[in-house]
Residue, then its C-alpha position, 0 to 999 in steps of 0.5 A: m177771203s175778202e181783202p177790203i181796200n178803199v179805191k179811189q175811183s174816177d168818173g163818179i164810180q165809188s169805192q167798192t169791196p170785191g172778194d176776188a181782186v183789188m186795185s187802186n190808182h191815183t189818177k194824174e190829170g192830163q196824162v194821156d198816153s198811147q202805148s204803141v205811140e209811146k214806144s215808137q215815138a219815144y225810143k226812135s228819138d231816144r234810142q241811147g238813154g235820152k240822147a239822139v243817135s249821131t252818125s259817127a264820121r269815123a270808126p271808134e278808136g281801138t277798133t283796129k287794135r280790137l279787130m287784130g286781136y281776133i285775127l292774132r288768135y290764129r298766130w301760127q297760121c299768120v306766121v306761115i301766111i307772112v312768110g309765104i307772102l314775103i317769099c312771094a314778094a321777093t320773087q315778084s321783086l326778083p326781075s328788078f335785081v337780075l335785069q341789070p346783070l343780065i343785061d350787062n353781063c349776059i346780053m351785052p357781051f353777046v353783041h360782039a362775041e363770035k362764039p357767045d358763052w350760053g352758061p351764064l344766061i342758062h344758069m341765071t335762067i334756071v335761078v329765076g325759074l326755081m325762085y319763080a316756082l317757090g313763089m308759086v308754092a308759096s302763093f298757094v300756101w298762104n292763100y290756102m291758110v288766109v281763108g281758114v283764118e278769114q272764115g274762123v275770124l268771121k265765125t267767131i264774130r258772128d258767134e259772138m254777135f248772136d250770143h250777145q244779142q241773146t242777153l240784150p233787153i227788149r228794149y233794144f229790139d224795140t228801138h232798133e231796126h231789124g233789118d239794120m241789125m241783119s246788115r251787121y251779119t251780112n254786109d258788115t262781116d263781108t267787108l271784114r272778109q274782103m279785108i282779111s282775105q285781100a286787102l291785108p295780104q295785098l297790103l303786106i305784099s305791096g309793103a314788102s315789094v316797096v322795101a325790096v324795090v327801094f333796096a334795089m334802087l339804093w343798090l344801083s344809084v342813091p341819087f336817083t333813089v333820093f330823087t324818086l322818093l321825094f317824088v313819091a312822097l308828093m304822091l303820098l301827100v295827094v293820096k292822103v287827101i283822097v283817102s281821108r275823103s273816102g274813109r268818111y263816105f264809106i262809113r256813111q255807105q255802111e250805115t245807109i246799107g243798113a237803113v235800106n236793108a231795114f226798109v226792104e225787110e219791112a216791106v217784104n213783111g208788110q207786102k200784103v198790106i202794101k198790096v191791099f191798100n195799093h201802096e206800091d208806088a208810095t212804098q217805091s218811092d220811100f225805097d227810092k229816097r233811101n236808095e238815092a241816099l245809099c247811092r250818093a254815099s256809095a258813089k262818093a265813097n267809090i269815086y275817091a276810092n277809084i281815082t286813087m289808082p289812076v292818080m297814082g298810075n299817071m304820077g308814076n308815068v311822070l316819074y318814069v318820064l323824069l327819070a328816063i330824061v335824067g337818066g339818058v342825059a347822065g349816061i350820055n354824059g357819063w355823070f358820076n353815080f354811086g350806090l351800095s354796089g359801088a361808084g362809077a358812070l351809069s351803065i345802060g343796064a343800070i338805067v333800064s333797071f332803075l326805069t323797071l324799078s320805078k314802075a315796081l315801086i309805083n304799083p305796090i304804092s298804088q295797091i296799098s292806097s287802094q287797099i287802105n280804102m278797103i280797110m277803111m270800109a272794113l273798119a266802119g263795118a267793124s265799128r257797127i259790129f262792136k257797137l252791137i257786141d258792146e250794147p249793155s246786156e240785160s241786167d239781172e240782180g236777182s238771187v232767187c231761183l226756181v227749184s223743184v220740190e216734193l210737197a208733203s200731204d199738209g200742203r206746206t212742207m217742202t223739200e228740194t229735189d232734183r227730179p221733176t215733181g210738178h211742184w216748184a218753190w222760189k229758193r232765196a239766197a243763203d242770207d235771205d230768209g224773207t224778213r227783209s221783204l216783209e220789213a219793207a212791206k210794213h213801211l208801205k202806206g194805205s192800200a199798197r201796204e195791205v196788198a203787200l202784207k197779204a201776199h206775205e201772209r198767203a205765201v207758203t214758206s218753209e221754216d228757214g224762210r228760204l223756200t217759198l211754194l210757187q202758186g202764182d200770186v201776183r201783186f202790184t203795189n204803187v207801180s208807176f212806169g213809162y217807156n220814156p221817163d218823161k211820159t208815164v204809162l202806168h200811174d201809181i196802180t195798186w192791185f192783185a190777182k190770187p192764185g188760180q184767178k183769171v184776171a181780164l185787162v180791158g181798155a182802149t189801145g195805149a191804156g197800159k194793158t200790155t205794159i202790165t204783162n211786160l212788167i210782169n215778165r220783166f221785159y222792162d222794170v218799173q220806175e216806182g213801186q214794186i211787183l210781188y210774185d208769191g210775196i217776193d219782189v220780182k227784181n229779186i228773182r232771176k229773169a230766166d227763173l221768172r219767165r220759166s214760171l210764166g206762160i204767154v200766148l201772143q197775138d202775133v205768133n212766131l213759128f220757127e222753121g222745123s217740125v210742128l212737133d219741134n214748135i210745140r216743144y219750144g215751150k219745154l226743150e226737154a219735153t218728150d214727143e208724148e208730152c207734146i202730143a198731149a199738150a196738143k190734144r188738151t188745147n184742141a190742136d191735135g185734130f188739124i195737126r194730124m190732117l197735115p201732110k206729115g201730121y206732127d212731123t210736117v215741117l213748117k217754113g216761112d212762119g207757118s205761112g201754110l197754116s191759118q191764123g187759128q191753126r198757128q195760134l193753136i200751135s202756140i197755145a199748145r206750146a205754152a201748155v207743154a211748158d205747164p207754167p203756173a201763171m199764164i198771159l194771153d195777149e189779145a190771143t184771139s183777136s186775129i181770127d174769125t169767131r167760129t175759130e175763135e170758139v175752137v181756140q178758146e176751148g183750147m185756152d180754157a183747158l190751158m187756163r184751168g187751175r192757173t192764174v191767168f191774165v187775158i188782154a182782149h178787145r172782144l169783150s165776149t171772151v172775158r165774160n167768165s173772168d174772176v176780175i175785170m179791170v178797166l184801164d184808161h191812160g194808165n189808170i185803173i178806172e173799174r174793177g169787178t166781175h162782168d155782172e157787177l161792171i154791167a150793173q154799174h153802167g159805167e165805162y165797161y157797160q158802155l164798151y160792152t153794149g157798143k155805146l163807146e168804142l175801144e179807141 
């Protein structure tokens, strides 16, 4: 049935009325776009909704609290770890408590005794030995438990990252470097491992040791303790300055690690291109620049981190000397001293014990300052991890779902069923009978109104309006779109494809061909106008159900590690082996698959690196065939293979396309000659349309391209 619409055309092409497809566009002068340039430039400068991404100098607020929430999921393990650490800290501080009585009560009496009593010394030695044994057991237990907590937390975080990553829109992956994303799973999570397994336990041990040592100091001498704590306060001021500077550089270090990983991933994937064009030196130079930035950030971060311990150690030595001098003078002159244990002159044991305590105090404080650097680095990694987890998920307001139906002999009566029948229908929500979308279509203007009303007229809908038979009728009405709001890629286009039609999209790179298929899949949503699928606005269809109804074969084939059979089954996970093999036979892939070492059980690795481009493409086509969708998108599916292989692949695709609505994007115009409709795009405008013979007869843009008088550039 003909659907005549007057179409505004450019370049002297007059309005026409073909019977198979309709398009219209309102050309906007001066709008020159290249899709690939659009996406790369627009998003690299506009990764966060129009704002440049700034490098934060510190982790976002709440990162620590949020991270502790993951750790506290293991509450009883944490309790055991804390108890074990406290026992270890107590046993490590034990010599500080026993040194004075050991000297004053056990060793000094031996100096003048003719028959020394060894009992007290032996008794104290046994007690100390038992305490150390208890500390060893506690150390084993808490170290064993902390590994379980550490790995459990990391597993949970990686699971949440990956689960959330699956919900992110295509826009996110188009605008973020994949190597940087990988860095969050490896380097950033490793900083968390170090913090949980090393920094936090050591921080707790050191903190408990400091408390025990300060108590022991107060037990021996309050005045000397006050003097020591004042000196420690001065040390902490110095450490604060050092740690604040190192924290900023640790965040920069994590970010530059991500940048280096992204570049390495890109270089590995493009290694053949690098070698073909002798670009090794230039690539090395680019890597050196990024590596130099990482080196500078890491060097500055670790310089400040590494000088913390020496600064603390040397200041501790100064404290030791001062205490030795003051303590010696006090002991010689018999100065008055008081502590929690009592008052009196300082004994030799008290002086020696206090000097030992000063060292026991400085060491854990030094450890605390060192672990803070590690914690700062971990928080920097955690902030990058949480930034990924907090990225907005792909929105989906759709309520229309895809259901299996039994179709009566009249071809219109449908009954929903749970079993597969080969027939599918769109099921609206309970409060939607389709009248709202029909009324909206009536309010459109011009060709868009006619196209939308035809969609409702051709739709096969149940009496209650809730079920609409899935046929593959796709229509664009007044659609405008741009990856960046400031740069429009498609300009107010209107066209349709009837069920079972093969529609070819032809035009120069950046004309908007792939953009159209991205919009049909709802990888991106239109800014203006609407896309109708069997008369239903695709925005009202659940994305998972919409994409289930569409098969897609891309120019760049992605194969996954697994058997050939598994890769074909990727199109329909519940497909049987027989269904997968039947799909391979239907698409001409069966012949070469059976010649592989293990046939369909051959394991593919490295994205199918052992296969030719044509073989990989045939597997991709078989994968689409097993899904058996009513509509197909073929995006430059044969552009990377030779002409002879193309014939085999084309036969496979022809078998796949039979009886389906198909959108073909091709630079090789010979592959689109048998299309029902060919649409020629130029900078987001449809400038010609018709069959191959009609367009050749017009001697327009398509004619120029087909005859080679004009190149796709």
